[in-house]
Every structure is written in structure tokens, then in C-alpha cells.
N, CA, C and O atoms as CSV, one atom per row, in Angstrom:
chain,resi,resn,atom,element,x,y,z
A,1,UNK,N,N,0.845,-1.189,0.000
A,1,UNK,CA,C,0.000,0.000,0.000
A,1,UNK,C,C,0.883,1.243,0.000
A,1,UNK,O,O,1.922,1.291,0.659
A,2,UNK,N,N,0.449,2.230,-0.744
A,2,UNK,CA,C,1.223,3.459,-0.865
A,2,UNK,C,C,1.020,4.346,0.360
A,2,UNK,O,O,-0.044,4.343,0.979
A,3,UNK,N,N,2.057,5.102,0.695
A,3,UNK,CA,C,1.979,6.027,1.826
A,3,UNK,C,C,1.444,7.389,1.407
A,3,UNK,O,O,1.275,8.276,2.243
A,4,UNK,N,N,1.177,7.556,0.114
A,4,UNK,CA,C,0.692,8.837,-0.388
A,4,UNK,C,C,-0.513,8.637,-1.307
A,4,UNK,O,O,-0.713,7.561,-1.871
A,5,UNK,N,N,-1.304,9.693,-1.442
A,5,UNK,CA,C,-2.439,9.720,-2.360
A,5,UNK,C,C,-2.335,11.019,-3.143
A,5,UNK,O,O,-2.249,12.095,-2.551
A,6,UNK,N,N,-2.342,10.928,-4.466
A,6,UNK,CA,C,-2.269,12.116,-5.308
A,6,UNK,C,C,-3.678,12.606,-5.615
A,6,UNK,O,O,-4.538,11.825,-6.024
A,7,UNK,N,N,-3.909,13.880,-5.420
A,7,UNK,CA,C,-5.212,14.483,-5.689
A,7,UNK,C,C,-5.494,14.454,-7.188
A,7,UNK,O,O,-4.658,14.870,-7.991
A,8,UNK,N,N,-6.670,13.963,-7.561
A,8,UNK,CA,C,-7.055,13.911,-8.978
A,8,UNK,C,C,-7.393,15.293,-9.517
A,8,UNK,O,O,-7.388,15.505,-10.729
A,9,UNK,N,N,-7.685,16.226,-8.632
A,9,UNK,CA,C,-8.068,17.572,-9.043
A,9,UNK,C,C,-6.860,18.457,-9.339
A,9,UNK,O,O,-6.811,19.119,-10.376
A,10,UNK,N,N,-5.867,18.470,-8.414
A,10,UNK,CA,C,-4.752,19.408,-8.567
A,10,UNK,C,C,-3.381,18.741,-8.648
A,10,UNK,O,O,-2.391,19.404,-8.958
A,11,UNK,N,N,-3.311,17.429,-8.370
A,11,UNK,CA,C,-2.038,16.725,-8.466
A,11,UNK,C,C,-1.180,16.789,-7.214
A,11,UNK,O,O,-0.068,16.260,-7.208
A,12,UNK,N,N,-1.664,17.419,-6.156
A,12,UNK,CA,C,-0.918,17.532,-4.907
A,12,UNK,C,C,-0.776,16.157,-4.269
A,12,UNK,O,O,-1.723,15.371,-4.269
A,13,UNK,N,N,0.406,15.863,-3.723
A,13,UNK,CA,C,0.655,14.582,-3.076
A,13,UNK,C,C,0.354,14.708,-1.585
A,13,UNK,O,O,0.989,15.489,-0.876
A,14,UNK,N,N,-0.618,13.936,-1.124
A,14,UNK,CA,C,-1.071,13.944,0.265
A,14,UNK,C,C,-0.667,12.643,0.944
A,14,UNK,O,O,-0.332,11.669,0.270
A,15,UNK,N,N,-0.696,12.618,2.272
A,15,UNK,CA,C,-0.431,11.373,2.981
A,15,UNK,C,C,-1.655,10.467,2.842
A,15,UNK,O,O,-2.775,10.946,2.670
A,16,UNK,N,N,-1.432,9.160,2.918
A,16,UNK,CA,C,-2.498,8.184,2.717
A,16,UNK,C,C,-3.613,8.316,3.747
A,16,UNK,O,O,-4.739,7.893,3.487
A,17,UNK,N,N,-3.324,8.891,4.906
A,17,UNK,CA,C,-4.344,9.030,5.949
A,17,UNK,C,C,-5.238,10.255,5.745
A,17,UNK,O,O,-6.244,10.405,6.438
A,18,UNK,N,N,-4.882,11.126,4.806
A,18,UNK,CA,C,-5.687,12.323,4.546
A,18,UNK,C,C,-6.980,11.951,3.823
A,18,UNK,O,O,-6.984,11.088,2.946
A,19,UNK,N,N,-8.070,12.606,4.197
A,19,UNK,CA,C,-9.338,12.404,3.507
A,19,UNK,C,C,-9.591,13.509,2.488
A,19,UNK,O,O,-10.323,13.317,1.517
A,20,UNK,N,N,-8.970,14.679,2.723
A,20,UNK,CA,C,-9.140,15.815,1.831
A,20,UNK,C,C,-7.779,16.344,1.414
A,20,UNK,O,O,-6.821,16.264,2.183
A,21,UNK,N,N,-7.681,16.882,0.207
A,21,UNK,CA,C,-6.425,17.410,-0.311
A,21,UNK,C,C,-5.967,18.604,0.524
A,21,UNK,O,O,-6.752,19.508,0.812
A,22,UNK,N,N,-4.703,18.598,0.905
A,22,UNK,CA,C,-4.129,19.684,1.684
A,22,UNK,C,C,-3.918,20.941,0.863
A,22,UNK,O,O,-3.649,22.002,1.426
A,23,UNK,N,N,-4.033,20.847,-0.463
A,23,UNK,CA,C,-3.835,21.996,-1.333
A,23,UNK,C,C,-5.164,22.623,-1.768
A,23,UNK,O,O,-5.376,23.821,-1.584
A,24,UNK,N,N,-6.056,21.812,-2.345
A,24,UNK,CA,C,-7.303,22.370,-2.881
A,24,UNK,C,C,-8.537,22.018,-2.054
A,24,UNK,O,O,-9.603,22.594,-2.266
A,25,UNK,N,N,-8.407,21.078,-1.115
A,25,UNK,CA,C,-9.517,20.734,-0.237
A,25,UNK,C,C,-10.486,19.701,-0.785
A,25,UNK,O,O,-11.463,19.356,-0.120
A,26,UNK,N,N,-10.233,19.206,-1.979
A,26,UNK,CA,C,-11.136,18.220,-2.582
A,26,UNK,C,C,-11.046,16.882,-1.859
A,26,UNK,O,O,-9.977,16.503,-1.380
A,27,UNK,N,N,-12.170,16.162,-1.778
A,27,UNK,CA,C,-12.197,14.836,-1.169
A,27,UNK,C,C,-11.300,13.907,-1.973
A,27,UNK,O,O,-11.383,13.854,-3.201
A,28,UNK,N,N,-10.440,13.174,-1.269
A,28,UNK,CA,C,-9.533,12.240,-1.930
A,28,UNK,C,C,-10.211,10.889,-2.063
A,28,UNK,O,O,-10.679,10.321,-1.076
A,29,UNK,N,N,-10.263,10.374,-3.287
A,29,UNK,CA,C,-10.854,9.067,-3.533
A,29,UNK,C,C,-9.745,8.052,-3.685
A,29,UNK,O,O,-8.719,8.316,-4.312
A,30,UNK,N,N,-9.964,6.895,-3.106
A,30,UNK,CA,C,-8.937,5.860,-3.136
A,30,UNK,C,C,-9.251,4.843,-4.208
A,30,UNK,O,O,-10.413,4.501,-4.424
A,31,UNK,N,N,-8.210,4.350,-4.888
A,31,UNK,CA,C,-8.382,3.394,-5.975
A,31,UNK,C,C,-8.607,1.976,-5.479
A,31,UNK,O,O,-8.748,1.064,-6.294
A,32,UNK,N,N,-8.646,1.760,-4.164
A,32,UNK,CA,C,-8.831,0.422,-3.617
A,32,UNK,C,C,-10.301,0.040,-3.486
A,32,UNK,O,O,-10.608,-1.072,-3.057
A,33,UNK,N,N,-11.214,0.935,-3.845
A,33,UNK,CA,C,-12.630,0.628,-3.741
A,33,UNK,C,C,-13.010,-0.402,-4.796
A,33,UNK,O,O,-12.493,-0.351,-5.912
A,34,UNK,N,N,-13.907,-1.339,-4.469
A,34,UNK,CA,C,-14.342,-2.341,-5.442
A,34,UNK,C,C,-14.932,-1.680,-6.673
A,34,UNK,O,O,-15.706,-0.729,-6.558
A,35,UNK,N,N,-14.581,-2.167,-7.832
A,35,UNK,CA,C,-15.101,-1.626,-9.075
A,35,UNK,C,C,-14.285,-0.482,-9.630
A,35,UNK,O,O,-14.374,-0.195,-10.824
A,36,UNK,N,N,-13.495,0.181,-8.811
A,36,UNK,CA,C,-12.655,1.278,-9.266
A,36,UNK,C,C,-13.438,2.379,-9.952
A,36,UNK,O,O,-12.967,2.943,-10.940
A,37,UNK,N,N,-14.606,2.692,-9.460
A,37,UNK,CA,C,-15.443,3.718,-10.077
A,37,UNK,C,C,-14.726,5.061,-10.083
A,37,UNK,O,O,-14.130,5.468,-9.085
A,38,UNK,N,N,-14.793,5.729,-11.201
A,38,UNK,CA,C,-14.173,7.046,-11.323
A,38,UNK,C,C,-15.051,8.078,-10.635
A,38,UNK,O,O,-16.256,7.877,-10.480
A,39,UNK,N,N,-14.444,9.182,-10.226
A,39,UNK,CA,C,-15.206,10.217,-9.548
A,39,UNK,C,C,-16.279,10.783,-10.469
A,39,UNK,O,O,-16.068,10.932,-11.673
A,40,UNK,N,N,-17.421,11.093,-9.892
A,40,UNK,CA,C,-18.495,11.720,-10.648
A,40,UNK,C,C,-19.269,10.768,-11.540
A,40,UNK,O,O,-20.096,11.217,-12.334
A,41,UNK,N,N,-19.030,9.472,-11.434
A,41,UNK,CA,C,-19.763,8.544,-12.276
A,41,UNK,C,C,-20.920,7.951,-11.500
A,41,UNK,O,O,-20.839,7.747,-10.289
A,42,UNK,N,N,-21.981,7.683,-12.204
A,42,UNK,CA,C,-23.155,7.058,-11.605
A,42,UNK,C,C,-23.656,6.004,-12.582
A,42,UNK,O,O,-23.405,6.107,-13.782
A,43,UNK,N,N,-24.354,5.005,-12.090
A,43,UNK,CA,C,-24.897,4.007,-13.015
A,43,UNK,C,C,-25.895,4.660,-13.958
A,43,UNK,O,O,-26.541,5.641,-13.588
A,44,UNK,N,N,-26.031,4.136,-15.160
A,44,UNK,CA,C,-26.975,4.725,-16.112
A,44,UNK,C,C,-28.403,4.648,-15.570
A,44,UNK,O,O,-28.769,3.695,-14.882
A,45,UNK,N,N,-29.189,5.655,-15.888
A,45,UNK,CA,C,-30.577,5.685,-15.431
A,45,UNK,C,C,-31.388,4.633,-16.176
A,45,UNK,O,O,-31.205,4.433,-17.376
A,46,UNK,N,N,-32.276,3.970,-15.464
A,46,UNK,CA,C,-33.140,2.968,-16.090
A,46,UNK,C,C,-34.159,3.672,-16.980
A,46,UNK,O,O,-34.686,4.726,-16.625
A,47,UNK,N,N,-34.431,3.075,-18.142
A,47,UNK,CA,C,-35.393,3.680,-19.061
A,47,UNK,C,C,-36.730,2.996,-18.959
A,47,UNK,O,O,-37.670,3.370,-19.661
């Protein structure tokens, strides 16, 4: 496991224990979540 997490918004390198970016304040998403869903994605709406 990495000791750092890079912010997808600004590229700032944060410690792995951070929940929010120390530079821009954006929520840090971890790539270890099942499915690896990208930020801002949602399942397609049922028709």
C-alpha cells in the first residue's frame, strides 16, 4: 500500500491518511474501492 495519495483535481501529493487534499480541499478518492469507479460517475438511469 502506498503512503501517499495524489489528488485527482490538482495533483498535490497527500499522505495516505488524509481524507481531503491539503492543497485544494477536494475529497480524496482511493483506488482500492471495489469496481474502481471514477469520480463523478453514476450508473446509467433505467429507461
